[in-house]
Residue, then its C-alpha position, 0 to 999 in steps of 0.5 A: x477486496x475493493x478497488x477505489x480510484x480517487x484522482x491519481x491514487x488507487x485504494x485497495x481495501x481488504x475486507x474482513x472476509x478476504x484471505x490475507x497473505x499471498x492470495x491477497x497480494x496475488x490478486x493485486x498483482x493480477x489487476x496491477x496493470x489497470x492502476x499501475x500509473x497511480x499511487x497505491x494505498x493498500x488498506x489492511x486495517x480491517x484485518x486483526x491483527x496485522x502481522x509483519x509477515x502480512x506486510x512482507x508479502x508486499x516488499x517486491x511489489x512496492x519496490x517495483x512500483x516505486x522504482x519503475x513507476x515513480x509512484x507511492x506505495x503505502x500500506x495502512x495497518x492500524x496500530x502496529x509495532x514499528x520494530x517488526x516492519x521491514x525496511x523499504x516499505x511505507x506503513x502508516x496507522x490510518x487511511x488519512x495518514x496514507x493519503x497525506x503521505x501520498x500527497x507529500x511524496x507527490x510534492x517531493x517528486x515535483x520538486x525533485x527531492 
């Protein structure tokens, strides 16, 4: 797992060798304080296949981050079936789309939308 900060966004990338699921989520939670004031992008696109259970592990953390810190929390999965995604999470297929989503949400917050 790698953590990369760019301006006000932290990108957390899951590597092929990482154990996906709760151990991955728990590691993010342990380090959360160091980037809690940033927008967060969790890139799971290197994991094949990304399952809905992997994404569901982030529901609580994403909700907490959005509500308490008023920041974006976006998950990158690569191609995935939309009908399998849980409500309340922002999930996109590419890192580029994740960064665009963060930018749009920042503009919306600035405008009070």
